[in-house]
ZAVEX-680647 format. One record per residue (C-alpha): x, y, z. Coordinates in Angstrom, 3 decimals. Layout:
ZAVEX-680647
<pt c1="X" c2="Y" c3="Z"/>
...
***
This chain:
ZAVEX-680647
<pt c1="25.183" c2="30.172" c3="-23.710"/>
<pt c1="26.547" c2="27.000" c3="-22.093"/>
<pt c1="25.340" c2="23.492" c3="-21.417"/>
<pt c1="25.416" c2="22.449" c3="-17.758"/>
<pt c1="25.204" c2="18.681" c3="-17.187"/>
<pt c1="23.851" c2="17.851" c3="-13.737"/>
<pt c1="24.956" c2="14.326" c3="-12.876"/>
<pt c1="23.289" c2="12.295" c3="-10.121"/>
<pt c1="25.437" c2="12.904" c3="-7.024"/>
<pt c1="26.446" c2="10.412" c3="-4.347"/>
<pt c1="23.341" c2="10.431" c3="-2.122"/>
<pt c1="24.300" c2="7.846" c3="0.472"/>
<pt c1="27.028" c2="5.510" c3="1.572"/>
<pt c1="27.102" c2="2.345" c3="-0.489"/>
<pt c1="24.419" c2="3.595" c3="-2.900"/>
<pt c1="25.211" c2="2.743" c3="-6.534"/>
<pt c1="21.933" c2="3.693" c3="-8.214"/>
<pt c1="18.616" c2="5.411" c3="-7.595"/>
<pt c1="15.144" c2="5.264" c3="-9.060"/>
<pt c1="13.391" c2="8.263" c3="-10.602"/>
<pt c1="10.223" c2="8.747" c3="-8.566"/>
<pt c1="9.190" c2="12.081" c3="-10.096"/>
<pt c1="10.407" c2="14.770" c3="-12.461"/>
<pt c1="9.256" c2="18.308" c3="-11.621"/>
<pt c1="10.632" c2="19.775" c3="-14.858"/>
<pt c1="10.594" c2="18.856" c3="-18.529"/>
<pt c1="12.599" c2="19.959" c3="-21.562"/>
<pt c1="11.871" c2="23.596" c3="-22.313"/>
<pt c1="11.082" c2="24.556" c3="-18.709"/>
<pt c1="12.884" c2="27.449" c3="-17.054"/>
<pt c1="14.456" c2="26.544" c3="-13.693"/>
<pt c1="15.967" c2="28.679" c3="-10.976"/>
<pt c1="18.909" c2="27.823" c3="-8.781"/>
<pt c1="17.879" c2="25.583" c3="-5.836"/>
<pt c1="14.548" c2="24.774" c3="-7.509"/>
<pt c1="13.414" c2="21.178" c3="-7.021"/>
<pt c1="13.811" c2="19.287" c3="-10.282"/>
<pt c1="13.446" c2="15.582" c3="-9.399"/>
<pt c1="12.798" c2="13.041" c3="-6.620"/>
<pt c1="15.097" c2="10.028" c3="-6.436"/>
<pt c1="14.418" c2="6.979" c3="-4.292"/>
<pt c1="16.972" c2="4.706" c3="-2.717"/>
<pt c1="16.494" c2="2.197" c3="0.091"/>
<pt c1="12.986" c2="3.452" c3="0.940"/>
<pt c1="14.109" c2="7.050" c3="1.277"/>
<pt c1="13.317" c2="9.806" c3="-1.197"/>
<pt c1="15.930" c2="12.468" c3="-1.967"/>
<pt c1="14.967" c2="15.824" c3="-3.467"/>
<pt c1="17.283" c2="16.896" c3="-6.265"/>
<pt c1="17.667" c2="20.682" c3="-6.646"/>
<pt c1="19.086" c2="22.574" c3="-9.593"/>
<pt c1="22.547" c2="24.040" c3="-8.898"/>
<pt c1="22.116" c2="26.648" c3="-11.667"/>
<pt c1="19.539" c2="28.864" c3="-13.364"/>
<pt c1="18.633" c2="28.157" c3="-16.973"/>
<pt c1="16.459" c2="26.210" c3="-19.393"/>
<pt c1="16.094" c2="22.437" c3="-19.270"/>
<pt c1="17.330" c2="20.812" c3="-22.464"/>
<pt c1="17.228" c2="17.134" c3="-21.574"/>
<pt c1="16.199" c2="14.798" c3="-18.729"/>
<pt c1="17.380" c2="11.252" c3="-18.091"/>
<pt c1="14.729" c2="8.635" c3="-18.767"/>
<pt c1="11.281" c2="8.706" c3="-17.214"/>
<pt c1="9.573" c2="7.939" c3="-13.928"/>
<pt c1="10.421" c2="4.403" c3="-12.794"/>
<pt c1="13.818" c2="4.255" c3="-14.518"/>
<pt c1="16.897" c2="3.440" c3="-12.426"/>
<pt c1="20.072" c2="5.403" c3="-13.141"/>
<pt c1="23.583" c2="5.012" c3="-11.751"/>
<pt c1="25.311" c2="7.447" c3="-9.427"/>
<pt c1="27.378" c2="9.884" c3="-11.520"/>
<pt c1="25.295" c2="9.533" c3="-14.673"/>
<pt c1="23.433" c2="12.416" c3="-16.315"/>
<pt c1="20.178" c2="13.462" c3="-14.646"/>
<pt c1="19.402" c2="16.817" c3="-16.286"/>
<pt c1="21.067" c2="19.006" c3="-18.934"/>
<pt c1="20.467" c2="22.743" c3="-18.458"/>
<pt c1="21.299" c2="25.593" c3="-20.807"/>
<pt c1="22.748" c2="28.478" c3="-18.817"/>
<pt c1="23.703" c2="32.039" c3="-19.654"/>
<pt c1="27.456" c2="32.669" c3="-19.711"/>
<pt c1="30.689" c2="31.569" c3="-21.348"/>
<pt c1="31.174" c2="28.023" c3="-22.541"/>
<pt c1="33.830" c2="27.556" c3="-19.864"/>
<pt c1="31.080" c2="27.633" c3="-17.229"/>
<pt c1="29.609" c2="24.451" c3="-18.596"/>
<pt c1="30.090" c2="21.754" c3="-15.987"/>
<pt c1="31.811" c2="18.475" c3="-16.746"/>
<pt c1="30.761" c2="15.274" c3="-14.977"/>
<pt c1="33.856" c2="15.531" c3="-12.769"/>
<pt c1="32.888" c2="19.020" c3="-11.654"/>
<pt c1="29.220" c2="18.231" c3="-11.097"/>
<pt c1="29.453" c2="15.035" c3="-9.093"/>
<pt c1="30.578" c2="16.662" c3="-5.821"/>
<pt c1="28.841" c2="20.007" c3="-6.440"/>
<pt c1="25.336" c2="19.431" c3="-5.070"/>
<pt c1="25.341" c2="18.963" c3="-1.314"/>
<pt c1="23.297" c2="15.923" c3="-0.301"/>
<pt c1="19.906" c2="17.225" c3="0.903"/>
<pt c1="18.407" c2="15.939" c3="4.110"/>
<pt c1="16.910" c2="12.574" c3="3.294"/>
<pt c1="13.317" c2="12.347" c3="4.274"/>
<pt c1="10.590" c2="9.865" c3="3.470"/>
<pt c1="8.215" c2="11.111" c3="0.897"/>
<pt c1="5.472" c2="9.133" c3="-0.762"/>
<pt c1="4.077" c2="10.561" c3="-3.951"/>
<pt c1="1.484" c2="8.902" c3="-6.067"/>
<pt c1="1.273" c2="10.398" c3="-9.496"/>
<pt c1="-1.655" c2="9.751" c3="-11.774"/>
<pt c1="-0.994" c2="11.835" c3="-14.858"/>
<pt c1="-4.204" c2="12.773" c3="-16.597"/>
<pt c1="-4.600" c2="11.253" c3="-19.986"/>
<pt c1="-5.899" c2="13.638" c3="-22.661"/>
<pt c1="-8.975" c2="12.540" c3="-24.452"/>
<pt c1="-8.792" c2="12.321" c3="-28.198"/>
<pt c1="-10.836" c2="14.890" c3="-30.101"/>
<pt c1="-14.123" c2="13.644" c3="-31.446"/>
<pt c1="-14.281" c2="13.203" c3="-35.210"/>
<pt c1="-16.298" c2="15.875" c3="-37.046"/>
<pt c1="-19.274" c2="14.347" c3="-38.779"/>
<pt c1="-19.435" c2="17.130" c3="-41.382"/>
<pt c1="-15.964" c2="16.442" c3="-42.802"/>
<pt c1="-17.046" c2="13.836" c3="-45.395"/>
<pt c1="-19.333" c2="16.429" c3="-46.991"/>
<pt c1="-16.489" c2="18.918" c3="-47.403"/>
<pt c1="-14.729" c2="16.823" c3="-50.055"/>
<pt c1="-16.395" c2="16.986" c3="-53.485"/>
<pt c1="-17.828" c2="13.519" c3="-54.224"/>
<pt c1="-17.539" c2="11.999" c3="-57.715"/>
<pt c1="-20.721" c2="11.716" c3="-59.752"/>
<pt c1="-21.032" c2="7.993" c3="-58.976"/>
<pt c1="-20.997" c2="8.683" c3="-55.254"/>
<pt c1="-23.793" c2="11.271" c3="-55.437"/>
<pt c1="-26.580" c2="8.872" c3="-54.300"/>
<pt c1="-24.725" c2="8.125" c3="-51.027"/>
<pt c1="-25.620" c2="11.347" c3="-49.167"/>
<pt c1="-29.331" c2="10.419" c3="-49.495"/>
<pt c1="-29.236" c2="7.482" c3="-47.020"/>
<pt c1="-27.177" c2="9.599" c3="-44.631"/>
<pt c1="-30.177" c2="10.650" c3="-42.472"/>
<pt c1="-30.989" c2="6.998" c3="-41.692"/>
<pt c1="-27.591" c2="6.223" c3="-40.113"/>
<pt c1="-27.838" c2="9.539" c3="-38.255"/>
<pt c1="-30.888" c2="8.246" c3="-36.378"/>
<pt c1="-29.322" c2="4.849" c3="-35.709"/>
<pt c1="-27.000" c2="5.926" c3="-32.860"/>
<pt c1="-30.003" c2="6.955" c3="-30.749"/>
<pt c1="-31.274" c2="3.391" c3="-30.821"/>
<pt c1="-27.798" c2="1.848" c3="-30.453"/>
<pt c1="-28.141" c2="0.895" c3="-26.745"/>
<pt c1="-31.251" c2="-1.151" c3="-27.502"/>
<pt c1="-29.435" c2="-4.337" c3="-28.688"/>
<pt c1="-28.356" c2="-4.919" c3="-25.078"/>
<pt c1="-32.001" c2="-5.896" c3="-24.431"/>
<pt c1="-33.802" c2="-8.899" c3="-25.888"/>
<pt c1="-35.521" c2="-8.250" c3="-29.207"/>
<pt c1="-38.950" c2="-8.907" c3="-27.702"/>
<pt c1="-38.545" c2="-5.960" c3="-25.301"/>
<pt c1="-38.738" c2="-3.536" c3="-28.193"/>
<pt c1="-42.501" c2="-4.211" c3="-28.543"/>
<pt c1="-43.315" c2="-3.291" c3="-24.939"/>
<pt c1="-44.588" c2="0.160" c3="-24.004"/>
<pt c1="-42.316" c2="1.799" c3="-21.424"/>
<pt c1="-40.647" c2="5.126" c3="-20.823"/>
<pt c1="-36.907" c2="5.512" c3="-21.554"/>
<pt c1="-36.215" c2="5.637" c3="-17.806"/>
<pt c1="-37.985" c2="2.317" c3="-17.243"/>
<pt c1="-36.160" c2="0.755" c3="-20.181"/>
<pt c1="-32.801" c2="1.952" c3="-18.844"/>
<pt c1="-33.532" c2="0.558" c3="-15.389"/>
<pt c1="-34.587" c2="-2.790" c3="-16.864"/>
<pt c1="-31.419" c2="-2.813" c3="-18.954"/>
<pt c1="-29.277" c2="-2.156" c3="-15.852"/>
<pt c1="-31.009" c2="-5.002" c3="-14.030"/>
<pt c1="-30.749" c2="-7.350" c3="-16.992"/>
<pt c1="-34.548" c2="-7.782" c3="-17.146"/>
<pt c1="-36.420" c2="-8.561" c3="-20.369"/>
<pt c1="-39.414" c2="-6.211" c3="-20.354"/>
<pt c1="-41.439" c2="-8.814" c3="-22.250"/>
<pt c1="-41.423" c2="-10.907" c3="-19.054"/>
<pt c1="-42.877" c2="-8.091" c3="-16.951"/>
<pt c1="-46.666" c2="-7.825" c3="-16.633"/>
<pt c1="-47.919" c2="-4.232" c3="-17.057"/>
<pt c1="-50.385" c2="-3.012" c3="-14.453"/>
<pt c1="-52.500" c2="-0.750" c3="-16.639"/>
<pt c1="-52.895" c2="0.496" c3="-20.193"/>
<pt c1="-50.295" c2="-2.003" c3="-21.358"/>
<pt c1="-47.471" c2="0.344" c3="-20.302"/>
<pt c1="-44.774" c2="-0.915" c3="-17.914"/>
<pt c1="-43.977" c2="1.442" c3="-15.078"/>
<pt c1="-41.355" c2="1.443" c3="-12.298"/>
<pt c1="-43.892" c2="-0.096" c3="-9.916"/>
<pt c1="-44.245" c2="-3.036" c3="-12.286"/>
<pt c1="-40.487" c2="-3.585" c3="-12.212"/>
<pt c1="-40.571" c2="-3.411" c3="-8.398"/>
<pt c1="-43.304" c2="-6.037" c3="-8.273"/>
<pt c1="-41.402" c2="-8.251" c3="-10.716"/>
<pt c1="-38.280" c2="-8.066" c3="-8.516"/>
<pt c1="-40.036" c2="-8.427" c3="-5.148"/>
<pt c1="-41.849" c2="-11.617" c3="-6.131"/>
<pt c1="-38.567" c2="-13.284" c3="-7.004"/>
<pt c1="-39.178" c2="-13.645" c3="-10.709"/>
<pt c1="-36.114" c2="-11.502" c3="-11.350"/>
<pt c1="-33.863" c2="-13.416" c3="-8.974"/>
<pt c1="-30.399" c2="-13.550" c3="-10.510"/>
<pt c1="-31.208" c2="-11.057" c3="-13.260"/>
<pt c1="-29.055" c2="-8.286" c3="-11.860"/>
<pt c1="-25.376" c2="-8.474" c3="-12.895"/>
<pt c1="-22.982" c2="-9.582" c3="-10.157"/>
<pt c1="-20.820" c2="-6.487" c3="-10.486"/>
<pt c1="-19.791" c2="-3.578" c3="-12.638"/>
<pt c1="-17.339" c2="-3.761" c3="-15.506"/>
<pt c1="-14.290" c2="-1.518" c3="-15.253"/>
<pt c1="-11.766" c2="-0.612" c3="-17.873"/>
<pt c1="-8.423" c2="-2.424" c3="-17.741"/>
<pt c1="-5.587" c2="-0.462" c3="-16.158"/>
<pt c1="-1.855" c2="-0.708" c3="-16.710"/>
<pt c1="0.068" c2="0.624" c3="-13.713"/>
<pt c1="3.845" c2="0.879" c3="-13.686"/>
<pt c1="5.388" c2="-0.523" c3="-10.519"/>
<pt c1="7.693" c2="2.231" c3="-9.280"/>
<pt c1="8.954" c2="3.878" c3="-6.120"/>
<pt c1="8.019" c2="2.350" c3="-2.776"/>
<pt c1="5.805" c2="-0.280" c3="-4.383"/>
<pt c1="8.758" c2="-1.524" c3="-6.443"/>
<pt c1="10.949" c2="-1.663" c3="-3.305"/>
<pt c1="8.286" c2="-3.660" c3="-1.488"/>
<pt c1="7.980" c2="-6.077" c3="-4.414"/>
<pt c1="11.738" c2="-6.580" c3="-4.604"/>
<pt c1="12.117" c2="-7.074" c3="-0.841"/>
<pt c1="9.214" c2="-9.526" c3="-0.574"/>
<pt c1="10.428" c2="-11.525" c3="-3.568"/>
<pt c1="13.958" c2="-11.681" c3="-2.121"/>
<pt c1="12.618" c2="-12.761" c3="1.273"/>
<pt c1="10.570" c2="-15.627" c3="-0.157"/>
<pt c1="13.335" c2="-16.613" c3="-2.577"/>
<pt c1="16.135" c2="-16.776" c3="-0.005"/>
<pt c1="14.374" c2="-17.619" c3="3.277"/>
<pt c1="12.787" c2="-21.018" c3="4.011"/>
<pt c1="9.785" c2="-19.793" c3="6.021"/>
<pt c1="7.763" c2="-21.720" c3="8.566"/>
<pt c1="4.869" c2="-20.362" c3="10.609"/>
<pt c1="3.654" c2="-21.318" c3="14.067"/>
<pt c1="0.303" c2="-20.140" c3="15.495"/>
<pt c1="-0.863" c2="-20.244" c3="19.113"/>
<pt c1="-4.116" c2="-19.175" c3="20.778"/>
<pt c1="-3.852" c2="-16.895" c3="23.816"/>
<pt c1="-6.465" c2="-15.897" c3="26.378"/>
<pt c1="-6.200" c2="-12.094" c3="26.581"/>
<pt c1="-9.189" c2="-11.519" c3="28.875"/>
<pt c1="-7.065" c2="-10.439" c3="31.839"/>
<pt c1="-4.703" c2="-8.463" c3="29.624"/>
<pt c1="-7.643" c2="-6.495" c3="28.203"/>
<pt c1="-8.893" c2="-5.857" c3="31.730"/>
<pt c1="-5.465" c2="-4.540" c3="32.738"/>
<pt c1="-5.362" c2="-2.339" c3="29.633"/>
<pt c1="-8.750" c2="-0.812" c3="30.498"/>
<pt c1="-7.617" c2="-0.106" c3="34.063"/>
<pt c1="-4.399" c2="1.555" c3="32.900"/>
<pt c1="-6.260" c2="3.680" c3="30.352"/>
<pt c1="-8.796" c2="4.788" c3="32.958"/>
<pt c1="-5.973" c2="6.323" c3="35.012"/>
<pt c1="-3.659" c2="7.430" c3="32.220"/>
<pt c1="-4.126" c2="11.175" c3="32.632"/>
<pt c1="-2.418" c2="12.992" c3="29.756"/>
<pt c1="-0.564" c2="9.855" c3="28.625"/>
<pt c1="-1.429" c2="8.297" c3="25.245"/>
<pt c1="-4.125" c2="5.654" c3="25.174"/>
<pt c1="-2.787" c2="2.116" c3="25.363"/>
<pt c1="-3.647" c2="-0.348" c3="22.629"/>
<pt c1="-2.835" c2="-4.045" c3="22.692"/>
<pt c1="0.428" c2="-3.498" c3="20.773"/>
<pt c1="2.545" c2="-1.902" c3="23.578"/>
<pt c1="1.541" c2="-4.737" c3="25.918"/>
<pt c1="2.510" c2="-7.349" c3="23.347"/>
<pt c1="5.831" c2="-5.595" c3="22.665"/>
<pt c1="6.559" c2="-5.545" c3="26.411"/>
<pt c1="5.903" c2="-9.293" c3="26.585"/>
<pt c1="8.190" c2="-9.908" c3="23.589"/>
<pt c1="11.017" c2="-7.816" c3="25.031"/>
<pt c1="10.812" c2="-9.603" c3="28.408"/>
<pt c1="11.015" c2="-12.981" c3="26.657"/>
<pt c1="13.793" c2="-12.233" c3="24.130"/>
<pt c1="16.793" c2="-12.643" c3="26.527"/>
<pt c1="15.938" c2="-16.351" c3="26.881"/>
<pt c1="15.562" c2="-16.778" c3="23.100"/>
<pt c1="18.354" c2="-14.736" c3="21.475"/>
<pt c1="18.021" c2="-16.647" c3="18.204"/>
<pt c1="14.702" c2="-14.826" c3="17.576"/>
<pt c1="16.206" c2="-11.320" c3="17.818"/>
<pt c1="18.838" c2="-11.839" c3="15.118"/>
<pt c1="19.891" c2="-10.971" c3="11.572"/>
<pt c1="21.347" c2="-13.453" c3="9.102"/>
<pt c1="23.924" c2="-12.412" c3="6.508"/>
<pt c1="23.500" c2="-15.351" c3="4.146"/>
<pt c1="26.290" c2="-14.197" c3="1.834"/>
<pt c1="28.854" c2="-14.141" c3="4.649"/>
<pt c1="27.231" c2="-17.056" c3="6.484"/>
<pt c1="27.065" c2="-15.089" c3="9.756"/>
<pt c1="24.203" c2="-14.786" c3="12.262"/>
<pt c1="24.288" c2="-11.769" c3="14.575"/>
<pt c1="22.256" c2="-12.115" c3="17.783"/>
<pt c1="21.429" c2="-8.615" c3="18.968"/>
<pt c1="21.327" c2="-7.603" c3="22.612"/>
<pt c1="19.008" c2="-4.638" c3="22.062"/>
<pt c1="15.561" c2="-5.049" c3="20.548"/>
<pt c1="15.170" c2="-2.604" c3="17.664"/>
<pt c1="11.585" c2="-3.458" c3="16.871"/>
<pt c1="10.256" c2="-2.942" c3="13.356"/>
<pt c1="6.582" c2="-1.977" c3="13.238"/>
<pt c1="4.931" c2="-2.789" c3="9.908"/>
<pt c1="2.742" c2="0.214" c3="9.023"/>
<pt c1="0.305" c2="0.549" c3="6.149"/>
<pt c1="0.527" c2="3.863" c3="4.276"/>
<pt c1="-1.069" c2="5.238" c3="1.118"/>
<pt c1="2.095" c2="4.364" c3="-0.789"/>
<pt c1="2.463" c2="0.837" c3="0.618"/>
<pt c1="3.910" c2="-1.006" c3="3.594"/>
<pt c1="6.667" c2="0.720" c3="5.582"/>
<pt c1="8.563" c2="-0.499" c3="8.659"/>
<pt c1="9.544" c2="2.306" c3="11.066"/>
<pt c1="11.764" c2="1.133" c3="13.929"/>
<pt c1="11.319" c2="1.530" c3="17.700"/>
<pt c1="14.908" c2="1.836" c3="18.919"/>
<pt c1="15.783" c2="0.000" c3="22.169"/>
<pt c1="12.208" c2="-1.127" c3="22.714"/>
<pt c1="13.363" c2="-3.230" c3="25.680"/>
<pt c1="14.348" c2="-0.054" c3="27.572"/>
<pt c1="10.924" c2="1.645" c3="27.266"/>
<pt c1="7.888" c2="1.362" c3="29.509"/>
<pt c1="4.327" c2="0.886" c3="28.264"/>
<pt c1="3.590" c2="4.618" c3="27.956"/>
<pt c1="6.858" c2="5.313" c3="26.152"/>
<pt c1="6.141" c2="2.474" c3="23.748"/>
<pt c1="2.644" c2="3.836" c3="23.083"/>
<pt c1="4.061" c2="7.313" c3="22.413"/>
<pt c1="6.730" c2="5.998" c3="20.056"/>
<pt c1="4.266" c2="3.782" c3="18.194"/>
<pt c1="1.980" c2="6.753" c3="17.544"/>
<pt c1="4.834" c2="9.064" c3="16.539"/>
<pt c1="6.435" c2="6.629" c3="14.109"/>
<pt c1="3.117" c2="5.581" c3="12.548"/>
<pt c1="2.188" c2="9.226" c3="11.898"/>
<pt c1="5.647" c2="9.966" c3="10.472"/>
<pt c1="5.427" c2="6.985" c3="8.120"/>
<pt c1="1.937" c2="7.874" c3="6.894"/>
<pt c1="2.762" c2="11.544" c3="6.418"/>
<pt c1="6.039" c2="10.786" c3="4.621"/>
<pt c1="8.165" c2="12.607" c3="7.205"/>
<pt c1="9.979" c2="9.553" c3="8.608"/>
<pt c1="13.763" c2="9.852" c3="8.395"/>
<pt c1="15.989" c2="7.241" c3="6.767"/>
<pt c1="17.409" c2="6.084" c3="10.121"/>
<pt c1="13.847" c2="5.570" c3="11.393"/>
<pt c1="13.171" c2="3.120" c3="8.573"/>
<pt c1="16.167" c2="0.815" c3="8.877"/>
<pt c1="18.127" c2="-1.276" c3="11.360"/>
<pt c1="15.321" c2="-3.373" c3="12.862"/>
<pt c1="16.228" c2="-6.703" c3="14.477"/>
<pt c1="12.694" c2="-8.112" c3="14.838"/>
<pt c1="9.375" c2="-7.019" c3="13.318"/>
<pt c1="5.778" c2="-7.039" c3="14.530"/>
<pt c1="2.985" c2="-6.798" c3="11.971"/>
<pt c1="-0.607" c2="-6.271" c3="13.049"/>
<pt c1="-3.769" c2="-5.684" c3="11.037"/>
<pt c1="-5.719" c2="-4.676" c3="14.143"/>
<pt c1="-9.425" c2="-5.578" c3="13.892"/>
<pt c1="-8.794" c2="-6.928" c3="10.356"/>
<pt c1="-6.209" c2="-9.385" c3="11.641"/>
<pt c1="-8.156" c2="-12.513" c3="10.762"/>
<pt c1="-7.959" c2="-15.852" c3="12.547"/>
<pt c1="-4.330" c2="-16.493" c3="11.621"/>
<pt c1="-1.672" c2="-14.976" c3="9.369"/>
<pt c1="1.549" c2="-16.200" c3="7.758"/>
<pt c1="3.641" c2="-12.998" c3="7.657"/>
<pt c1="6.690" c2="-12.694" c3="5.388"/>
<pt c1="9.998" c2="-12.100" c3="7.176"/>
<pt c1="11.602" c2="-8.666" c3="6.883"/>
<pt c1="14.977" c2="-9.763" c3="5.494"/>
<pt c1="17.714" c2="-10.002" c3="6.870"/>
<pt c1="15.815" c2="-10.564" c3="10.126"/>
<pt c1="14.977" c2="-14.148" c3="11.038"/>
<pt c1="11.514" c2="-13.768" c3="12.595"/>
<pt c1="8.322" c2="-11.717" c3="12.356"/>
<pt c1="5.416" c2="-11.798" c3="14.826"/>
<pt c1="1.779" c2="-11.183" c3="13.909"/>
<pt c1="-0.995" c2="-10.751" c3="16.484"/>
<pt c1="-4.449" c2="-11.455" c3="15.074"/>
<pt c1="-7.984" c2="-10.306" c3="15.780"/>
<pt c1="-9.431" c2="-10.636" c3="19.304"/>
<pt c1="-12.628" c2="-12.699" c3="19.395"/>
<pt c1="-14.968" c2="-13.760" c3="22.201"/>
<pt c1="-15.694" c2="-17.465" c3="22.686"/>
<pt c1="-17.087" c2="-19.703" c3="25.428"/>
<pt c1="-14.319" c2="-21.469" c3="27.343"/>
<pt c1="-14.093" c2="-23.960" c3="30.199"/>
<pt c1="-12.437" c2="-22.279" c3="33.187"/>
<pt c1="-11.849" c2="-23.472" c3="36.774"/>
<pt c1="-14.755" c2="-22.662" c3="39.081"/>
<pt c1="-12.586" c2="-22.487" c3="42.212"/>
<pt c1="-14.156" c2="-25.619" c3="43.724"/>
<pt c1="-12.282" c2="-28.254" c3="41.777"/>
<pt c1="-14.641" c2="-28.187" c3="38.827"/>
<pt c1="-15.137" c2="-26.131" c3="35.674"/>
<pt c1="-17.647" c2="-23.663" c3="34.355"/>
<pt c1="-18.307" c2="-22.126" c3="30.938"/>
<pt c1="-17.319" c2="-18.466" c3="30.678"/>
<pt c1="-17.048" c2="-15.934" c3="27.878"/>
<pt c1="-13.359" c2="-15.188" c3="27.254"/>
<pt c1="-11.391" c2="-12.971" c3="24.859"/>
<pt c1="-9.020" c2="-14.959" c3="22.680"/>
<pt c1="-6.326" c2="-13.935" c3="20.209"/>
<pt c1="-4.041" c2="-15.988" c3="17.982"/>
<pt c1="-0.374" c2="-15.043" c3="17.687"/>
<pt c1="1.508" c2="-16.042" c3="14.531"/>
<pt c1="5.268" c2="-16.181" c3="14.151"/>
<pt c1="7.150" c2="-16.813" c3="10.913"/>
<pt c1="10.803" c2="-17.831" c3="11.235"/>
<pt c1="13.835" c2="-18.469" c3="9.058"/>
<pt c1="14.299" c2="-22.240" c3="9.345"/>
<pt c1="18.024" c2="-21.891" c3="8.599"/>
<pt c1="18.459" c2="-20.114" c3="11.938"/>
<pt c1="15.408" c2="-20.875" c3="14.092"/>
<pt c1="14.144" c2="-24.388" c3="14.808"/>
<pt c1="10.463" c2="-25.160" c3="15.227"/>
<pt c1="11.008" c2="-26.035" c3="18.889"/>
<pt c1="12.618" c2="-22.644" c3="19.525"/>
<pt c1="9.759" c2="-20.739" c3="17.863"/>
<pt c1="7.093" c2="-22.709" c3="19.746"/>
<pt c1="8.904" c2="-22.310" c3="23.071"/>
<pt c1="9.292" c2="-18.572" c3="22.518"/>
<pt c1="5.575" c2="-18.076" c3="21.771"/>
<pt c1="4.586" c2="-20.203" c3="24.764"/>
<pt c1="6.727" c2="-17.972" c3="26.998"/>
<pt c1="5.090" c2="-14.870" c3="25.505"/>
<pt c1="1.697" c2="-16.480" c3="26.032"/>
<pt c1="2.419" c2="-17.016" c3="29.730"/>
<pt c1="3.111" c2="-13.295" c3="30.180"/>
<pt c1="0.015" c2="-12.326" c3="28.207"/>
<pt c1="-2.253" c2="-14.607" c3="30.204"/>
<pt c1="-0.671" c2="-13.469" c3="33.497"/>
<pt c1="-0.352" c2="-9.742" c3="32.797"/>
<pt c1="0.786" c2="-8.823" c3="36.311"/>
<pt c1="4.164" c2="-10.266" c3="35.299"/>
<pt c1="4.493" c2="-7.491" c3="32.698"/>
<pt c1="4.527" c2="-4.820" c3="35.393"/>
<pt c1="7.327" c2="-6.322" c3="37.508"/>
<pt c1="10.992" c2="-5.635" c3="36.816"/>
***
């Protein structure tokens, strides 16, 4: 028999450590060659670790949520064969070929075993001393006590009222003292009496505001830990400022409906592709918006292509898949790419290169967008744009005869958060005003 030490291999350029997202084996388990043994996360990508040998697991490194360095022990496996076959760290490091990195989101909620109930008969099994002999006699009285245990939750006066257990339980749930309820007949309170008590307002405020839940302790690991670290770093290093402008999207919505009516087999257009088109048309005049800031080197890179990050909510947390060269795509291509990347992110099939390299990010909550948002910048970018919910309001509009009339219009606020070290307030406001002009005159979006 030999001990095979499987060290964490180099799983990406510039990666020094990785987080344990999941272990699929434990000490004592039998593993086969190429069997998946662990999931390791680095830079929002999950790598599946596979066993290079067949044997029995003797030891695993740490537990879920721990971060271990590249080259350190991950799993020790006992294999069949001569001792010379036991791998040294130098032999193991290059051995496993790096698997294809794909995004996987796994939420593990290990079941907690319930403790066994204590056996009430155990005290009788031990022979009591003569002095303790009288104690078994009162035992029947405590035995009956648990049945009445829930009663203290009700006022003492309620114990004298005639009511069925179901009525008492309902009154207890509602926080009602049965002594305050008038019985309809025979002095016994029924459900109809509780209904009358509630409907006439006497019980107003008696019901508890909510339900009590047990406290939970949840370890922050995997994608949620990455999000926490990135957001904390962004707020710690970047002096944010946010600018919000209101846009009339009535004509843009009309154009969207017309395009969808004649789309054929093309994907349905939402507001997002139209907004992205307006952003991409405006960026050339405001290159400071489409930039990344390396604050350690003190260098700002203004990008010519718009690699647009699209903040997407998934079961595991917020991910940012990237639309490459968004400026080179038409509305239908943008709609197709938005759908594809959103589905890949939510299913966990997005590749590492689809989750990195953005130069500007758009974050939208759709119908939940609220009146205004103050989005956090996706570092090292210098700006993030957030469209908000569309609402209908009365507005004064020209009547074509030199006057004005009141008309129902569709309005939407657009928020932009910027890095004040790179983008001035005037630049951010001017950029959004230029985007607003395109949105309110949507015919300009369709010209070259």
